[in-house]
C-alpha positions, -999 to +999 in steps of 0.1 A: -349+173+471-322+195+491-300+217+467-270+194+478-289+158+469-301+175+435-264+184+430-250+152+434-272+139+406-267+162+383-225+155+383-235+118+385-260+119+354-228+141+336-206+117+346-223+087+326-230+104+302-199+113+297-186+073+303-209+064+279-197+090+248-166+076+257-173+038+254-188+046+222-160+070+211-136+036+224-163+009+201-162+033+172-125+034+163-121-003+164-148-003+134-129+015+105-100+029+100-070+043+070-036+039+067-008+046+047+026+026+045+063+037+034+056+026+001+027+043-013+005+019-001-032+026+010-055+007+034-090+011+044-092-012+075-126-030+080-135-039+121-152-075+119-150-078+154-122-069+184-108-094+172-104-096+130-099-068+111-108-070+069-082-046+053-084-039+012-054-022+000-044-003-027-008+010-045+007+028-071+043+038-079+052+053-111+089+055-126+103+070-156+137+076-170+150+090-199+187+087-210+204+106-244+230+086-265+247+091-291+262+069-322+293+079-342+303+058-364+327+079-380+310+086-409+289+116-415+273+138-387+267+118-353+232+102-345+218+111-313+186+089-300+167+096-268+151+068-249+120+073-228+111+047-203+078+046-185+070+020-157+038+018-136+029-008-111-006-016-096-017-033-066-049-047-056-053-069-023-068-078+009-056-089+042-076-108+068-059-103+097-063-115+135-059-086+162-048-086+201-036-063+226-003-078+242+003-046+262-011-011+269-016+010+242+001-021+214-020-041+195-003-071+173-020-084+142-012-112+118-027-131+087-025-134+054-025-106+021-032-117-015-040-101-044-032-092-078-003-068-095-008-051-126+029-038-141+030-016-170+058-005-191+061+020-223+096+030-244+096+056-267+129+060-285+127+092-306+159+111-327+182+094-351+155+063-346+116+061-335+096+040-326+076+028-289+071-006-271+052-018-247+048-047-220+016-055-198+015-086-173-002-095-144+005-109-115-008-125-085+007-124-044-001-144-013+020-127+016+020-137+055+026-108+075+032-096+110+028-062+125+022-039+155+013-010+163+019+015+188-013+043+203+000+072+208-032+087+209-067+069+212-077+072+172-041+073+158-011+046+155+023+043+140+037+008+136+054-020+116+050-049+097+070-079+081+059-098+056+066-125+036+053-127+001+054-151-025+042-140-064+034-156-094+044-141-129+018-139-151+024-140-189+035-112-206+022-093-239+039-068-259+036-045-287+061-030-306+057-002-338+089+013-357+128+005-344+125+005-305+150-015-283+148-058-280+140-072-252+115-048-236+099-067-203+078-051-177+096-050-142+084-083-120+089-089-080+112-118-069+092-148-067+099-151-031+106-122-011+103-105+026+090-069+030+094-044+056+069-018+059+061+016+083+025+023+087+009+052+103-029+045+108-057+067+114-090+055+136-130+066+136 
């Protein structure tokens, strides 16, 4: 075989191999993804098909507030009371999302998200008075979502999502011991609200 024809065959095979690797990489990026949002949410995307994505989600938010105040009734030594309130908010859910590409490098998606929210609160009082209180509750949520992703690179996207979410609040269980504030309750989301999220995703 002439050297020129042999070289042309080698070059052709290299282009075919490169194209095959690129095609596999594009198919792979449609299968799995991991994402985070600006409200501590983490999402694992599973591409069931090129137009449908199943996306479990988890979120953890924790807040601690501490305040000290003095009670002086004019008799004897003033009483100092320390009040510490800790709230934790765990969200487990899943999204069922239909996706399509509107323009190059932009992917749109829409679909419902549903799951459960575990809310926990604990109050500890110390100083002139002492005691603890705790409250637990489980809520359910259902949301309609609409989002868009822009791909500056093949395996990376940045986007935004808007949600209309309804929350069904569960019954709260409370426990207390000693002296603590009355009316402690686990914080809750509004029954119906809108949410705006910023997201980044990595596909692999």
